[in-house]
N, C-alpha and C positions, 0 to 999 in steps of 0.2 A: 504493500500500500504506500503511495507517495506520502512523504512526510507532511506535505502541505495539507493533506486531508486528515491527518491523525490528530483528532481532538479527543481528550479523555472525557467520557460521559460524566456529568455531574454526580450521578448516583453512585459512581465507582470511585469518586475522588473525595471522600468525606473525611480524610485524615491528613494532617499536615505535621511535618517535623517542627520542633521548637529549635530556634537558632540561639536562644539565650535563656539562661535561668531567670526566673522571675516573670517571664511573659505568661500571659493567660494561655492555657492550653487550647489548641484548636481541635483537639480530638473529641469525638462524640462520647467516649467512655473512658473511665479511669483517670488517674492522676499521674501523668508521666513526668518524671524528673530526669533530665538529661544534662550532660555537661555543656558548658558554654564553649563549644568548639564546632567547627564545620562538620556536618554529618553527611555520610554517603547516601545519596538518594536511592541506592539499591535496596534500602529497607522497604521500598515499594516494589511490587512486581512490575514488569514492563508495562509502560503506558498507564500507570496510575491506578491499577486495581489494588485492592486492599491487601496488606501483608497478612500472612497466615498467623502470625503471632503479634498481638498488639504491642507487646513490650520490647520488640526487637528494634531498639533505637540507638545502639552504640555503633561507633565507627567500625568499618570492616577491618579485620586483622588477618584474615586468611581466606584463601579461595577453596573451591570444592575439591581441588586436587591436593590440598594440604600445603601448598606453597604459601609463603608469606606475601602479603600485599601491604602497600603503604597506607591506603585509606586516606591519602593526603592529596588535595587538589591543587591546581595552579591557579591563583587568582588572575583574572583578566580585567583590564581596565574598562570601565564603562565610559563610552565616549563623552557623555555629558549627563547632567542631572536628568532624571526620567521625566521629560516634559510631557510625555503622554499619560502620566499617572492621572487617574481620574479621582482626584480629591483624596479619597480615603486609602489609596493603594500606591505604593512606590517600590521600585526595584532598588535594592541596596547593594547587591554584589553579584558577580558572575564568575563561575569557576569552570575550568576544564579538568576532566578526570582522565588520567592516563591509563594505558592498558594494564599497568601494574597496580592500579588502585583497588581492583576487585569490584568496581562499581559497574552496574548495568548501564548507567547513564554516562554519556560522553561529556555532557555539560550540565550544569545546574545553576539555578539563580535563587538568591535569597530575596525575599520581599517582605514588606510590612503592610498590615491592614490596620488602620486606625478608625475606630467608630466615632465619628464626630456628631452622631445623632443623640437622641435622648432615650432610646430603647435598645435592648439587646437585639442584635441582628446576625443573620447568617449571610456570608458573602460567597459569591462564585466569581473567581478571578480567572481571566483568560490571558495568558502571556504568549507573546510571539517571539520566538528565537530567531534573530536576524543573522543571515550569513554575511560573510565579508564583502559579497557583491551588493549588499543592501536589500536583498529579497528575504521574505519570511520563509525560513526553512521548515518550520513546523510550529504547531500550537500546542500548548499544554494548559489544561483547565484544572483548577484546584478549588475546593470548597472549604471555607473556614467557618466553623459552626460557632454560634452563640458568643459573639464578641460583645462584651458589655460596653455601655456608654463611656466614652473617654478612654477606653482600653486600647492597647496596641498588641497585636499578635504577629509574631514573626514566623514565616513559613518558607519552605524550600520546594522548588519544582525542578524535576529532572527531565532532561531531553536526550534521547539517543536514537541512533539509526538501527533498525532491526536487521537490515540486509545491506552489506557493503559498508564503505567508509562514510562516516558522518561528515557533513560539511563543516567548514570552519565557521564558528559562531563568533560574532564580534559585538553583539548587543542584544538586549532583551527589552521588549516594549510591553507596557500594559495596554492590551488591546481593548478589553472590555471588563467592566465591573458591574455586577448585579447584586443587589442586596434585598433581603426580605426580612420582616420581623421574625425573630427566632421562634416565637410560639406559633407562627404560621408557615414555617418551612415545610416543604413537601418531602415525602419519603416513599420509597418503593419497597424497602425492606428494613431490617434492623429492629430495634426496640419499638414496640407498638405504642403509638401516641395515646395520650389520655382520652382522645375521642374514640379509640378502638378502631380507627381507620387509617390505612395508608392511602393517600391520595397523591397522584403524580401525573405528569404528562409525558407522552413518549416523544420521540424525535420527529415524528410526522413525515409527510411526503409532500413533495412539491414538483409540479410539472406544468409548463405553459401558463404560468401565472396563477395556477390554482393551488391552494394550500389545504391539506387535510391532516388533522392531528387528533390523536386519541387521548381522552381523559380516562384515567383508570382509578378504580376504588377497590381496595381489598379489605375485607372484614378480618382484622387481626385480633379482634376482641374475643370475648367469651359468650356473647349473646347474639341472637339473630339481628340483622339490620335490614329495615324495609325501605325500599325506594319505589316511587311511583310518580315519575315526572321527569323534569329536566334539571340539570345542574343550574344553580343560580350563579351568575357570572357578573363580575365588575372589572372593566378594562381600566388599567392604570398606565400612566406614562412614566418616563424615566425618573421623575420626581415623586412618583407614587401618588400623583393626583388623578382623580377619576376623569376618564375621557367620556364626555357626554355626547359627542358628535357621531357616535357609531350606534346603530340599531342592532340589538341582539335578537335574532329571529329564532323561533322554535321550529326546528327542522332545518335540514341542509338543502332541500330541493330548490330553494330560490337562489342558491349559490351554484349548485351543479347537480346533475343526476348521476345515479350509479355509484355513489360514494358511501352509501350507508347513512344512517341517522335520519331517515325520512319517515319511519313508522310512528304510530301513535304510542303514547306512554302506556306501559304495562306494569302491573305490580310485580316487583322483584323482591324476594326475601332471601337475603344472603346469610347462610349459616357461617360460623367461624371457619376461616380458611377459604371462603368463596369470594368471587370478584365480579365486578360489573365494569362496563365501559360506556362512554358516550363520545360521539364524534363532533369535532369542530371543523368548520370549513369557511374559507374566505378567499378572496382574490386580491392580488396586489396591483390591480389595474390603476393607472394614474392618468387622469384627464384634467379637468379644470378644478382648481381648488388646491388646498394644502394637504399633502399626503399625511396619513396618520401612521406613525410607527410607535407602537405601544409594547414595551417589553413584558409587562406583567399582567397576570390575570388572577384575580381573587375568586376562588371557587368555594361554594358551599354545596355540599352534596344534596341538600334539600333545605327548605325553609327552617331556620333556627339552628342549623348545623354549624359547628365551629369552622371558621374560614381557613383555607389553605391557599397560599400564594404560589403559583407556578410561573415559569418564565418561558412562554412560547414564542417570544419575539414576533409579535403580530405586525406584519408589514401590510397594512390594510389599504394602502394606496389612497385613492379618493372615493372608493366604493361606498363607504359608510355603512357596511353590513358585515355581521359575523353570524353565521348559522351554527346552532348547537342542536344535536340530536338528543333523544331521550336516553335515560339509563337503560342498558340492556345487560342481561347476564352474560358474562364472559366465559363461554364454555371451554375456551382454550387454556384458561389459567390453571396452573397446578401449584398447590401450596407446597413450597420447598420444605417447610417445617414438617408437614405431614409425611412427605417422601422420606425425610431423614429419620422418622420415628419408626423403630422396628415393630412389626406386628406381633401381638401376643401369641 
């Protein structure tokens, strides 16, 4: 896969390394205490999937064949202050990891996330590793969870070539920053939220200006959960302000046909471990007027449900319409917890 297309999914990038003692942990579980030294990003599996052991955070001292490795990177100069930093995030260091370091990553970048808001937030940061020719060699996405107001969290992102030689990297840019209130952060797995529901959006599909995306709901609680209607949606811009210029339509048929989400609402009762899904559809057509680009969507499974904020990056053009289908049982979902539980 070309490195320009390699972006780590947010749901797999929920853990970050600490770069200094005393910083707030970005990890979703536990209380990790590590030394104030540069850490090898090989504590992550390739491309950001979670490590098998949460506590494996010490610098690498040996390789799989038993030989000694340095675990020491070469600092690279950042050409200038990270002017692309989006207010709360900045890159602080760039490193090259030699073949004798034992690291899966060829390069790594340290960055800081500072919550300048008034409530605890979860951040998703996309970094672009820039080659010596000035082009983006690849993207790495990291999620920093539950950063308190006024707190700064230090994280590390690794970048490596899966096949062949890695390009020379000369800079790292903060390409995009998204933040959601920590108590509204979406999740596809992991600890079950207090609501008893995992709610999240998939990566969607795009073709010829048509966008189709799925909302997913998993009953991870202990009681049945009933749905009978449409998700309640609120579109939010980059400043988390409500976008009132877009009509939310029940059904996707006025957006396009043959994409699902056009039936009438039906009563769906989800037992623990079962799931439902609903389709979103829109077009990014631009004609007269100001295009609407809204990163965030606040989702309530039904009236009165606790809100969850997803980040579908709605590029709605000037169409002024977003179609949403009714909740339907997801017959393809398989509860990984149930699969891992041995039968008596």
